[in-house]
C-alpha positions in Angstrom: 107.8 47.1 102.2 106.8 45.4 105.2 106.4 48.2 107.9 106.4 47.4 111.6 104.1 49.9 113.4 104.1 49.9 117.5 101.9 51.6 120.0 104.4 51.5 122.8 102.4 50.9 126.6 104.0 50.1 129.8 101.0 47.3 130.0 100.0 46.8 126.9 102.3 47.6 123.3 100.5 46.9 120.2 102.3 46.0 117.2 101.2 46.0 113.4 102.5 44.8 110.2 101.3 45.6 107.0 102.9 45.3 103.4 103.2 48.4 100.8 103.0 47.5 97.2 102.8 50.8 95.6 99.8 52.4 96.8 97.9 48.9 97.7 98.5 48.1 101.6 97.4 44.6 102.8 97.6 43.1 106.5 100.3 40.9 108.0 99.8 40.7 111.5 99.0 42.1 114.7 98.8 41.7 118.1 100.1 43.1 121.6 102.9 42.4 124.1 101.3 42.3 127.2 104.1 42.8 130.7 103.4 41.1 134.0 102.7 42.9 137.1 106.2 43.7 138.2 108.9 46.3 138.5 109.4 48.7 136.0 112.9 46.6 134.7 111.1 43.5 134.1 108.5 45.6 132.4 111.0 46.8 129.8 112.9 43.7 129.5 109.3 41.7 128.6 108.8 44.9 125.7 112.5 44.8 124.5 112.5 40.9 124.2 108.5 41.2 122.7 109.6 43.3 120.0 113.0 41.7 119.2 111.0 39.0 119.0 108.4 40.1 116.3 111.5 41.5 114.2 113.0 38.0 113.8 109.4 36.8 112.9 108.4 38.9 110.5 111.5 40.4 109.1 109.8 44.1 108.4 112.0 46.2 106.5 111.2 49.6 108.6 109.5 50.8 111.5 107.6 53.4 112.6 106.2 54.2 116.5 103.8 56.7 118.2 105.5 59.4 119.6 104.6 60.1 123.4 102.0 62.7 124.6 102.2 65.0 127.8 100.2 63.1 130.1 98.2 64.9 132.5 100.3 63.2 135.1 104.0 63.4 134.8 104.9 60.2 136.4 102.8 58.2 133.5 104.6 60.4 130.9 107.6 59.2 132.0 106.8 55.4 132.8 105.2 55.6 128.9 108.7 57.4 127.6 110.4 54.5 129.2 108.3 52.0 127.5 108.9 53.5 124.1 112.4 54.0 124.6 112.6 49.8 125.3 110.6 49.5 122.0 113.2 51.5 120.3 115.8 49.9 121.5 115.0 46.8 120.0 113.9 48.0 116.6 117.3 50.0 116.2 119.0 47.0 117.4 117.7 45.3 114.5 119.1 48.1 112.4 115.7 49.1 111.2 115.0 52.9 110.4 112.3 54.2 112.9 110.1 56.9 112.0 108.0 59.0 114.9 104.6 60.4 114.7 102.0 62.0 116.7 98.6 60.8 117.9 97.4 63.6 115.5 99.3 62.8 112.6 98.4 59.4 112.8 94.5 59.6 113.8 94.9 62.2 110.3 96.6 59.5 108.1 94.3 56.8 109.2 90.5 58.7 109.8 91.1 62.0 108.0 91.0 64.2 110.8 93.6 64.4 113.9 90.6 64.6 116.7 89.2 61.3 115.8 88.2 58.6 118.2 89.5 55.1 119.0 86.3 53.4 117.5 86.7 55.5 114.4 90.7 54.6 114.1 89.8 50.7 114.5 86.7 51.6 111.6 88.9 52.6 109.1 92.0 50.3 110.2 89.6 47.6 109.3 88.4 49.3 106.3 91.6 49.7 104.7 92.8 46.6 105.3 89.8 44.6 104.6 90.0 42.6 107.6 87.4 40.4 108.5 87.3 41.3 111.8 87.9 44.3 114.3 91.3 44.3 115.6 92.2 45.3 119.4 92.4 48.8 120.0 96.2 48.9 120.6 96.5 46.1 117.9 94.5 48.9 115.5 96.7 51.7 117.0 99.9 50.0 115.7 98.3 49.2 112.7 97.6 53.2 112.7 101.3 53.5 112.8 102.0 51.7 109.8 99.6 53.1 107.7 100.4 56.6 108.6 104.4 55.6 108.0 102.9 54.0 104.5 101.3 57.2 103.5 104.1 59.6 104.5 107.2 57.8 104.1 107.4 58.7 100.4 106.4 62.4 101.5 109.1 62.6 104.0 112.3 61.0 101.5 110.7 63.4 98.5 111.4 66.1 101.2 114.7 65.0 102.3 115.8 64.5 98.9 114.9 68.3 98.4 115.9 69.7 101.3 119.8 70.6 99.9 118.3 72.4 97.1 115.9 74.2 99.6 119.0 75.1 101.5 121.1 76.7 98.7 118.2 78.6 97.7 118.4 80.1 102.0 114.9 78.3 102.5 114.2 76.1 105.5 111.2 74.1 107.2 110.6 75.9 110.4 107.2 74.9 112.3 105.9 72.2 109.1 106.0 75.8 107.3 108.7 76.5 104.2 110.1 80.2 105.3 112.7 82.2 104.0 
């Protein structure tokens, strides 16, 4: 299975593509989509076109994207959300299943704890994918999103399959915990 990971950003959107076969992960490609110093609609157009081109080039089976975190500056959060929306539109337009993960979930899956620094994520991405060099921060973050999905996707599918049986027993998931 080929997984496309996206680290959205208005100036720079990172992408990373990995292949998962059983429990083995291997690197396919990574890079960034850089937007020009232009108005917002032009930047969103570049992100949409860039993600669409990546999909055409590498033909991934599924995609994962980082969720927006609430920033100190609400305007920055809104702009990041719009960049993320442009990337998601390209993904769903290509009929890809899209999973979403928080930065905490990604760091937990890649490094082992949710408070990891960017450098730690880069180091672990390099080690997990056996890369000869260190990827850039945006590309590394996107590869981390893909790795997170590779580790979490099977679990989510299993839980999704169990949901009807749990519901019949009067159980449900609330705030990540099984409750009766």
